N, C-alpha and C positions, 0 to 999 in steps of 0.2 A: 613507461610506468615500471617495468620490471627492474630497470636500472635504479630507479628511486627506491623500490622495495629492497633491493640488494643492499643499498646503503643504509636504509633504516634499520633492518634487522640486525645490524652489527652493533647498535648502540647498547650500552650496558644496562640502562634502565629497562629496556624491553626484555633483554635476556634474563635478567634477575627476576623480573616480575613473573615470568613464565617458567622459571626454573630450567632454562636452557643452558647448555654448556657455553663456556666463554667463546669458543670458536663456532662459527656457523657450519653445521654439518647437514642441517635439514634442507630439503629442496621445496621451493614454492612453485606450484603449478597452477595455471589459470583454471578456475573451476566454472565461473559464470560471470557475466557482466550485465548490468542494466544500463539505464540512462545516466545514473548519478553515482553508481558504485561498481567497483570491480572486486571480485572475490577470488582468493587464492587458497588452494588446499595444501596443507603440509602435515607431516607426521612428527610428533614430538619425539626427538631422538632418544629420550630416556624412558618415557612412559609408553611410547608407541601409539598414543591416542591421535586420531585424525582431528585436525583443527582447521578452522577457516580464518584467514586473515582478510579483513574487509577494508578496502580503501575507499574513502568518500571523496567524491569530486564535485560536489555541489549540494544545494539544499532547496527543495521545493517549498520549504516552510520559511525561507528567508532567515535561517538561524545560523549564527556564527559557530555555535557548538552543536552542529547537526549530529555528529557521530556520538556525542555524549547524550544527546536527547534520545537517540535510538537505544543506546546501552541502558539508560535509566528505565525506559519502558520495559525492556527485556528483564531487568532485575525485578521490577514490580510484578511481572508475570511468571517468575521462575517456579512458583509453587504449583502452577497449572500442570506442569509436566508436558506441555504442548509446544514449548518454544526453546530455542537453543540457550544454553547457559553462557554467560559472559565471563571471560577469563582475564581480559585486559582491554583497556580503552585509553587512548591518548588523543585528545583534541587540541593539544597545545601547539602543534605544527612547528615544534622546535627542530625536529630532525628531518621533516618532510612537509611539504606544503599541502598536506591532506590529512584529514582525520583518520585514525586507525582503530579498528576494533578486532579483537580476537575472540572467537566464540566456538562453541561446540559444533562439530560437524554432525549433521543429522542425515542418515541414509534414507533412501526411499525413492519411489517413482511418482510422477505426477498423476493425480486422479483424472478420470475421464467422466465427462458430464453424462454420458449414456450408461455408466456403470453404477447401478443402484447401491451395491454394498460400499463402493469407494466413496460415493457422494454422501451416503449415510454417515460414514466415518468422518467426512469433512464437517458435517453438521454437528456431530458429537464433539469434535475438536473445538469448534467455535463456541459451543455451549459451555465447555470447560473453561475456555479463556475468558468469556464474558462473565462467568460466575465468580471470577477473582475480584474481591472487594478492594477498591483503591482508596487509601486514606485521603481525606480532603487536603491534608498538608502537602500532598504530592501533586496538587492540581493548581493551575493558574487560569483564571477566567478571562476570556478575550477572544478575538478573532485571529486566526492564523495570519501572520504578517503584521499584526498590530502589537504583539507582545514583545518584550525586550529581546534583542538578538542573541543575548547570552543566556536565555532561558533554557532550562533542561526539564522543568516540571511539565506534566502532561497538560496540553492546551485544551481548554473546554470552550468551544464556541457556544453562543447562546441558542442559535437555531440552526440545525443541520442543513436544511434546504437553502437558507440564505447564505450560510457559509460556503456551501458548494457552489452556488451561483456567483458569489463574490470571487471565488477562485477561478471559475469559468471566465469571468470578465477579464481577470488579470492575465490568464493564459491566452485567450483568443486575441488580445490586443497585439501580440507579436505577429499574428497572421494578418490581422486587419491593417496594420501599419506597414506591412512588407509589400514592396512592389512585385514580389514573386508570387503572392497569393492571387488566386483567380477571383475576379470581381463578382461573378455569379455565385461562386461558393461563399464569398464574404456575405453577400446579401442573404443567402439561405441560412448561414450560421447566425446572422443577426436576428432573423425572423424566429429561429428556434429559441434563441436566448430570450427574446421578448416574450415568447410563449411560456418559457420556463419561469420567468418572473411572475407571470399571471398565475401559473400553477402553484408557485411557492407561496403566494399570498393565500390561495385557497387551502393549500396544505398546512400552512402555519395556523390558520384559523381552526381547521378541523383537527389537526394533531394536538393542539392545546386542549381540546375537549375530550381526547381519548384517555382512558385510564392508563396510568404509568407513563404518559408521554413526557412529563417533566420530572419524573421521580428517579427511576433507576438509570444510572449511568455507569459506564465501565470503560476499561481501556479497549478501544477499537482499533483495528489495523488500518482501515479505510482504503486499502489497495489490494483487494482479494482476488487477484488473478489465480487461475487454477495452478499455475506453475510455482506459486508460493507455498502450496501444500505439498507435503511429502508423505506418501503412503508406504509404511513399512510393515508388511504382513497385514494385520488387522488394525494397526494403530496409525493415526494420522497426526502430523505436527505441522506447525505454521512458521515459516521463516520469512525473512525480508520485512523488517519492522522499520521501514524508512520514515513512515508518516503516521505514527499513532496519534490518536486524540482521546480525550475523555468525553464520551458521548453516548448516544442512544445505540444499543446493539442493532436496531433496525437499519442503521446506516451501513453496517457491515453486510447485513443480509441483502440490502438493496444493491450494493456494489457487486457482491458475489453473483447475484442472479440476473443482473442487467445484461441485455444483449450486447452492449458495447464491451462488456467484460468477457462473456463467453466466446464471442467471435474473435477475440484478440489472438489466442493461440490455437484454437480448435475448430473455428468455423461453425461451432454448434450454437444454436439459439434455442433456449428452453421454451417449451410450450407452457401455457397457463397451468395445465394439469401438473406438469413436472415441477413447476415453481411452487405451487401450493403443497404438493407432496413433501418437498424438501423443507418448507416452513413447518409443516406438521412434525417432521422428524426432529427438527431443531427444538421445537417446543417440548416434545417428549424427552429429549436429552437434557434440557434444562431441569426438568423434573422438580419444579417448584423452588429452585434455588434463588430465583428472583421472579418478579411479576412480569409475565409475558402478555398480559391482557392488552389487546390493541396492537400487538406487534405485527400481525399479519397486514392490517390496513396501512400501518406506517411503512412497512416494507414495500408494498406495492406503490405507494406514492413516491417513495425515495428511489425506486427503480427508474422512474421517468426522469427525475432530476439528475440521477447518476449518468443517464445516457448523454446528457449535455456535457458532463464533466469529461467523459471519454472522448467525445468529439472535439471539444476545445483543446484538450491535452494533445490530441493527434494533430490539430491544426498548428499549435505552437511547435511541437516536435518536428513537424514537416518542414517548417522554416529553418529550424536548427540543423536539420539534416541536409540542407542545401549548402551548409558551410563546410568546405573541404578540410578545415582545420579543427573540426569538432573532436574533442578529446576521446569521447566514447561513442562509437557508432556500431550498430548491429544491423546486418543486412536483412534479416527477417523482419526486423522492426521497420526498416525503410520501405519494404514492399507493403507491409500492413498499413502503414500510414497513408499510402496512396489509396488502398482499398476503402478506408474509412471515409475518405473525402470524395469518393466516386458517387455518381448520381444515384445508383441503385440503393446504396447503403443509406445515404442521406434521405432518400425518399421513404425508406422504411421507418426511420426515426421521426420524420415529419408526420407520417401516418399515425404512429404511436402517440405523439404529443398533440395531434389534432391541428397541425399547421396547414 
């Protein structure tokens, strides 16, 4: 990958767009990597500003213009002050067979779920992001995977619970079809998903009767792991906008507070009291900028559905991690994938969903 980057950063279009000298003098160092993106840190040789060069290696949303979709969402949210500014995007793949994004480097450390001031800052950050009004002209209605592959407008699914379950079915298929998957685990995942569909029907009927359930929508991140937030002093910002949607803010809250999310990097699972306190903080931070009536109940219902998303993603990723030629692999992720498919964790989710 670094050899590809070294070749890419020499091209004139890139250097002129960023105001870089004709010759490459900046150094690109690995900053972080996920399952579909690799981030490099470099310092602009003229301004001295730290920047992030992001290399896209795939799309969970089945988009050909994945990196441009992400950049478009960031530009829509720029006025929030809570997301990195975009300086350059190239999804043409003319110079390298990956999409490229250059954005502002944001300093900070990850928040801790047991640190109240930090988590209060996280809720304030989300409230500011969710309060940004998105023009209808920047939205395309449809389910992820069904919109045109060259789309860069924010995708707006009709029903968040159904959209999440459709995604779950798509992801779990890789595990179900793989001879490497454990048959007992396959049966448990199937039973959990069947229960999820039952809950989604109940959720859909109930959510449609809740105030604001079908009214206020905004740009939501949909993948709110704690490591995507950066705490800088008293200020919190949100990075990694790989999979934004136009949807109910309760979907973001449901993902942030779900046990499958909190357990991913920290092993911490929020109590009911902790969860409700954070929802209270969020509502206070919104401070009337949009209607939050019914958001608590919608959040709790989406937490259960989000648990299935976490499990099925792990099942899919577990199969991918068995491939020795996988382009991006993270050892901590490998260990966590095993933990999510172990009996004890599956049993906890079964109890939560009533399986």
